[in-house]
N, CA, C and O of each residue as an XYZ file, in Angstrom:
488
protein
N     127.186     70.055     95.018
C     126.168     71.452     95.252
C     125.199     71.771     94.972
O     124.479     71.309     94.087
N     124.902     73.082     96.062
C     123.965     73.220     97.000
C     123.070     73.866     96.463
O     123.234     74.691     95.565
N     121.315     73.325     97.322
C     120.280     73.585     96.207
C     120.084     75.194     96.439
O     120.054     75.578     97.608
N     119.969     76.013     95.543
C     119.431     77.350     95.400
C     117.795     77.465     95.430
O     117.156     77.097     94.444
N     117.289     77.868     96.329
C     115.694     77.593     96.570
C     114.952     79.222     94.949
O     115.369     80.380     94.917
N     114.225     78.805     94.277
C     113.727     79.538     93.526
C     113.152     80.449     93.795
O     112.537     80.379     94.860
N     113.083     81.330     93.253
C     112.693     83.249     94.160
C     111.661     83.647     93.138
O     110.655     84.119     93.669
N     111.632     83.606     92.155
C     111.222     84.047     91.372
C     109.450     84.581     91.022
O     109.037     85.572     90.421
N     108.556     83.203     91.833
C     107.318     83.096     92.651
C     107.436     84.624     93.575
O     106.801     85.564     93.098
N     108.133     84.851     94.716
C     108.262     85.254     95.533
C     108.856     87.000     94.926
O     108.464     88.089     95.345
N     109.773     86.756     93.964
C     109.885     88.334     94.144
C     108.598     88.861     92.074
O     108.777     89.903     91.444
N     107.813     88.020     91.768
C     106.831     88.525     90.776
C     106.235     88.769     91.799
O     106.257     89.980     92.016
N     105.321     87.805     93.092
C     104.378     88.240     93.802
C     104.696     89.595     93.927
O     103.798     90.370     93.597
N     105.812     90.104     94.343
C     106.323     91.172     95.431
C     106.551     92.390     94.514
O     106.830     93.479     95.015
N     106.424     92.210     93.022
C     107.076     93.323     91.833
C     105.226     93.410     91.285
O     105.033     93.700     90.105
N     104.332     93.221     91.946
C     102.596     92.937     90.760
C     102.455     94.634     91.421
O     102.738     95.104     92.523
N     101.845     95.270     90.088
C     101.773     96.550     90.497
C     100.522     96.356     90.962
O      99.807     95.393     90.688
N     100.055     97.927     92.175
C      99.018     97.854     92.498
C      98.343     99.198     92.023
O      98.813    100.335     92.047
N      97.132     98.765     91.590
C      96.193    100.144     91.296
C      95.552    100.553     92.575
O      95.847    100.149     93.700
N      94.478    101.558     92.190
C      94.231    102.171     93.388
C      92.355    102.606     92.406
O      92.076    103.220     91.377
N      91.527    101.868     93.466
C      90.088    101.409     92.899
C      88.944    102.818     93.897
O      88.780    103.371     94.984
N      88.673    102.771     93.110
C      87.690    103.810     93.784
C      86.371    103.269     94.077
O      85.715    103.055     93.058
N      85.655    102.918     95.431
C      85.012    102.139     95.840
C      83.550    103.061     96.941
O      83.652    103.847     97.883
N      82.280    102.456     96.215
C      81.194    103.013     97.074
C      81.315    101.828     97.899
O      81.450    100.793     97.246
N      81.303    101.680     99.355
C      80.341    100.684    100.279
C      79.092    101.422    100.971
O      79.033    102.649    101.060
N      78.173    100.617    101.417
C      76.672    100.453    102.032
C      77.404    100.435    103.251
O      78.593    100.303    102.958
N      77.278    100.492    104.236
C      77.185     99.799    105.754
C      76.063     99.756    106.557
O      75.418    100.804    106.552
N      75.595     98.779    107.309
C      74.155     99.428    108.086
C      75.072     99.289    109.824
O      76.139     98.752    110.123
N      74.305     99.857    110.443
C      74.496     99.630    111.893
C      74.917     98.595    112.688
O      74.450     97.465    112.830
N      75.905     99.158    113.210
C      76.437     98.457    114.477
C      77.470     98.816    115.553
O      78.394     99.574    115.261
N      77.329     98.200    117.029
C      77.503     99.006    118.105
C      79.075     99.660    118.087
O      79.853     98.783    118.463
N      79.318    100.096    117.976
C      80.327    101.099    117.878
C      81.146    101.820    116.384
O      82.286    102.252    116.213
N      80.213    101.721    115.673
C      80.552    101.773    114.480
C      80.417    103.507    114.428
O      79.677    103.982    113.565
N      80.860    104.065    114.998
C      80.804    105.390    114.994
C      79.867    106.406    114.520
O      80.089    107.582    114.808
N      78.594    106.008    113.655
C      77.662    106.481    113.089
C      77.112    107.215    113.665
O      77.209    107.093    114.886
N      76.235    108.376    113.121
C      75.427    109.590    114.284
C      74.231    108.587    114.683
O      73.763    107.573    114.165
N      74.017    109.160    115.570
C      72.436    108.700    116.745
C      71.490    108.891    114.992
O      71.550    109.606    113.992
N      70.976    108.151    115.331
C      69.320    107.724    114.820
C      69.760    107.297    113.304
O      69.022    106.450    112.802
N      70.637    107.664    112.654
C      71.517    107.194    110.859
C      70.850    105.786    111.027
O      70.820    105.363    112.182
N      70.228    104.879    109.894
C      70.635    103.162    109.607
C      71.582    102.997    109.116
O      71.694    101.772    109.066
N      72.566    103.513    108.602
C      73.979    103.494    107.622
C      74.774    104.064    106.640
O      75.238    102.975    106.301
N      75.087    104.505    106.219
C      75.632    104.990    106.061
C      76.995    104.451    104.157
O      77.610    103.385    104.113
N      77.037    105.227    103.313
C      77.908    105.338    102.434
C      79.273    105.864    102.501
O      79.655    107.024    102.660
N      80.077    104.536    102.314
C      81.167    105.612    102.256
C      81.890    104.767    100.959
O      81.899    103.690    100.364
N      82.684    106.582    101.021
C      83.408    106.638     98.852
C      84.618    106.362     99.441
O      85.030    107.028    100.390
N      85.451    105.099     98.791
C      87.098    105.051     99.515
C      87.815    104.763     98.094
O      87.241    104.576     97.021
N      88.828    104.770     98.275
C      89.859    105.053     97.284
C      90.976    103.265     97.958
O      91.453    103.439     99.080
N      91.219    102.154     97.464
C      91.791    101.132     98.061
C      92.620    100.693     97.006
O      92.198    100.550     95.858
N      93.936    100.446     97.398
C      95.399     99.728     96.669
C      94.729     98.908     96.623
O      93.677     98.746     97.243
N      95.403     98.021     95.614
C      95.527     95.862     95.204
C      95.759     95.619     93.554
O      95.449     96.073     92.452
N      96.406     94.744     94.100
C      96.428     93.846     92.288
C      95.710     93.693     91.208
O      95.948     93.355     90.049
N      94.531     94.090     91.965
C      93.168     94.149     91.287
C      91.930     94.861     91.778
O      92.313     95.568     92.710
N      91.215     94.947     91.681
C      89.553     94.812     92.074
C      89.165     93.752     93.482
O      88.744     94.121     94.578
N      89.313     93.061     93.255
C      88.672     92.080     94.056
C      89.477     92.142     95.719
O      89.216     91.961     96.908
N      90.601     92.529     94.807
C      91.888     92.125     96.429
C      91.312     93.804     96.647
O      90.844     94.005     97.768
N      91.309     94.614     96.001
C      91.260     96.045     97.097
C      89.570     95.696     97.478
O      89.409     96.563     98.337
N      88.963     95.374     97.435
C      87.435     95.830     98.088
C      87.877     94.180     98.979
O      87.876     94.463    100.177
N      88.166     92.928     98.834
C      88.764     92.133    100.209
C      89.066     93.299    101.448
O      88.558     93.566    102.538
N      90.191     93.823    100.624
C      90.406     95.179    101.766
C      90.043     95.799    101.969
O      90.997     96.489    102.329
N      89.061     96.478    102.133
C      88.400     97.523    102.394
C      87.063     96.571    103.310
O      86.520     96.864    104.375
N      86.883     95.611    102.583
C      85.646     94.688    104.146
C      86.453     94.607    105.524
O      85.985     94.947    106.610
N      88.179     93.932    105.237
C      88.457     93.846    105.985
C      88.492     94.995    106.777
O      87.936     94.845    107.865
N      88.932     96.001    106.585
C      89.561     97.082    107.245
C      88.582     97.622    107.901
O      88.907     98.023    109.018
N      87.145     97.824    107.510
C      86.063     98.168    108.362
C      85.154     97.349    108.939
O      84.065     97.769    109.331
N      85.518     96.137    109.035
C      84.980     95.176    109.908
C      85.786     95.337    110.941
O      85.273     95.608    112.027
N      87.075     95.218    110.838
C      88.675     95.625    111.982
C      87.785     97.281    112.988
O      87.556     97.480    114.181
N      87.574     97.991    111.908
C      86.657     99.458    112.143
C      85.410     99.542    113.364
O      85.023    100.425    114.128
N      85.000     98.042    113.079
C      83.495     97.879    113.743
C      82.170     98.856    112.481
O      81.132     99.507    112.365
N      83.033     98.388    112.006
C      81.536     98.896    111.035
C      80.524     97.746    109.967
O      81.048     97.139    109.034
N      79.877     97.687    110.119
C      78.890     96.859    108.812
C      78.881     96.952    107.415
O      78.074     97.671    106.825
N      79.893     96.136    106.735
C      79.369     96.233    105.360
C      78.787     95.984    104.938
O      79.236     94.853    104.749
N      77.387     95.989    104.154
C      76.720     95.415    103.688
C      77.063     95.070    101.492
O      77.068     93.946    100.990
N      77.227     96.031    100.921
C      77.265     96.157     99.843
C      78.285     96.960     99.559
O      78.620     97.965    100.185
N      79.027     96.277     98.124
C      80.476     97.492     97.397
C      80.200     97.677     96.024
O      79.548     96.749     95.547
N      80.448     98.448     95.359
C      80.314     98.793     94.142
C      81.052     99.481     93.927
O      81.206    100.565     94.491
N      82.078     98.765     92.544
C      83.787     99.673     91.918
C      83.342    100.196     90.871
O      82.506     99.933     90.006
N      84.374    101.338     91.219
C      83.879    102.541     90.293
C      85.217    102.780     89.147
O      85.136    103.653     88.282
N      86.482    101.844     89.288
C      87.809    101.126     88.675
C      89.058    102.584     88.661
O      89.314    103.735     89.015
N      89.303    101.877     88.242
C      91.039    103.027     88.525
C      90.634    104.381     88.335
O      89.553    104.963     88.410
N      91.644    104.673     88.103
C      91.652    106.530     88.027
C      91.451    106.805     86.773
O      90.570    107.543     86.333
N      92.817    105.819     85.749
C      92.113    105.287     84.269
C      91.646    105.548     83.440
O      91.814    106.187     82.401
N      90.366    104.506     84.379
C      89.332    104.053     83.509
C      88.011    105.175     83.990
O      87.065    105.343     83.221
N      88.065    105.722     85.006
C      87.290    106.384     85.103
C      87.239    107.910     83.845
O      86.287    108.317     83.178
N      88.606    108.405     83.925
C      88.641    109.424     83.231
C      89.142    109.152     81.875
O      89.943    109.793     81.194
N      88.387    107.877     81.582
C      88.804    107.344     80.229
C      87.054    107.124     79.467
O      86.820    107.208     78.261
N      85.965    106.819     80.619
C      84.695    107.188     81.491
C      84.157    108.345     81.271
O      82.930    108.419     81.193
N      85.189    109.808     81.083
C      84.759    110.749     81.397
C      84.477    111.266     82.598
O      83.808    112.297     82.658
N      84.889    110.703     83.623
C      84.073    111.404     84.883
C      85.421    112.325     85.632
O      86.616    112.033     85.679
N      84.561    113.740     86.268
C      85.476    114.503     86.520
C      86.224    114.407     87.507
O      85.643    114.168     88.565
N      87.202    114.498     87.538
C      88.244    113.959     89.710
C      89.194    115.039     89.203
O      89.838    115.362     88.204
N      88.923    115.413     90.443
C      89.212    117.263     91.338
C      90.978    116.723     91.287
O      91.417    115.584     91.125
N      91.538    117.707     91.444
C      93.390    117.208     92.346
C      92.794    116.358     93.867
O      92.982    115.161     94.080
N      92.347    116.933     94.433
C      91.699    116.250     96.275
C      91.519    115.363     95.973
O      91.741    114.722     97.000
N      91.067    114.245     94.793
C      90.006    113.560     94.860
C      91.781    113.172     94.247
O      92.734    112.922     94.985
N      91.794    113.200     93.477
C      93.763    112.739     92.896
C      94.524    112.091     93.865
O      94.786    110.888     93.845
N      95.030    113.229     95.076
C      96.376    113.064     95.619
C      95.312    112.334     96.694
O      95.882    112.807     97.678
N      94.536    111.783     97.112
C      93.607    111.005     97.663
C      93.955    110.088     97.460
O      94.046    109.371     98.458
N      94.289    109.594     96.417
C      94.066    108.067     95.359
C      95.535    108.208     95.551
O      95.840    107.127     96.056
N      96.389    108.765     95.464
C      97.591    109.105     95.094
C      98.362    107.942     96.612
O      99.035    106.911     96.593
N      97.739    108.916     97.878
C      97.809    108.221     99.069
C      97.753    107.091     99.104
O      98.781    106.460     99.348
N      96.603    106.464     98.885
C      96.690    105.000     98.838
C      98.104    104.368     98.092
O      99.224    103.886     98.266
N      97.387    104.663     97.420
C      99.014    103.278     96.150
C      99.820    104.382     97.167
O      98.783    104.702     97.747
N     100.640    105.042     97.699
C     101.996    105.626     97.874
C     101.992    104.815     99.185
O     102.962    104.110     99.463
N     100.766    104.914    100.114
C     100.925    103.879    101.021
C     100.473    102.740    101.454
O     100.408    102.289    102.598
N     100.062    102.163    100.100
C      99.213    100.650    100.425
C      97.867    100.903    101.491
O      97.874    100.662    102.698
N      97.018    101.313    100.899
C      95.851    102.047    101.816
C      94.768    101.678    101.190
O      94.596    101.457     99.991
N      93.491    101.584    102.755
C      92.399    102.037    102.456
C      92.694    103.990    102.549
O      93.704    104.576    102.941
N      91.374    104.576    102.021
C      91.264    106.036    102.190
C      89.308    105.857    102.153
O      88.542    105.601    101.224
N      89.073    106.131    103.606
C      87.325    106.933    103.101
C      87.728    108.601    103.072
O      88.153    109.514    103.780
N      87.383    108.360    102.059
C      87.302    110.246    102.103
C      86.299    110.718    101.557
O      86.524    111.566    100.693
N      84.967    110.387    101.823
C      83.910    110.761    102.262
C      82.589    109.442    102.888
O      82.542    108.255    102.564
N      81.543    110.290    103.959
C      80.563    109.092    104.655
C      79.442    109.856    105.014
O      79.189    110.432    106.072
N      78.871    109.780    104.067
C      77.620    109.961    103.836
C      76.716    109.017    104.781
O      76.482    107.858    104.439
N      76.106    109.678    106.252
C      74.849    108.564    106.584
C      73.736    108.797    106.433
O      73.163    109.887    106.430
N      73.037    106.967    106.186
C      71.299    107.221    105.887
C      70.766    107.463    107.363
O      71.201    107.175    108.478
N      69.284    108.324    106.743
C      68.475    108.393    108.155
C      67.372    107.650    107.638
O      67.504    107.801    106.423
N      66.110    106.760    107.869
C      64.872    107.182    107.815
C      64.195    108.227    107.592
O      64.227    109.265    108.254
N      63.399    107.946    106.426
C      62.360    109.122    106.274
C      61.338    109.042    106.462
O      60.558    108.429    105.733
N      61.024    109.658    107.537
C      59.347    109.454    108.976
C      58.233    110.346    108.040
O      57.016    110.295    108.213
N      58.926    111.177    107.005
C      57.069    111.469    106.118
C      56.965    110.534    104.931
O      56.819    110.987    103.796
N      57.050    109.007    105.219
C      57.038    107.924    104.067
C      56.097    106.661    105.013
O      56.657    105.963    105.859
N      55.186    106.588    104.812
C      54.324    105.634    105.651
C      53.759    104.535    105.090
O      53.070    103.778    105.773
């Protein structure tokens, strides 16, 4: 009798449902990061696909590092469903970006807000 490999684990892993998580990533400066001159860093609003939030965070940080960015901190805001349950107002454009992240199993940077040092503080 021939041995038939057990593919249950491989199938279960590939069939796991991906969710899209909203992440706010703070980045510092790094050579080649593409941030504007004079910026001290930035906040990036990202939509990232993952089987859980931890995976979405890991993938986002890895992709940002590949893009020569310096991730410092990540704040998770949950899935679309979790955000709606909390009363967040999510427009059609934002939902379309989330759906794109899910369909492409990708990380989408939806918004970048650069930080500049306040020179009036002393």
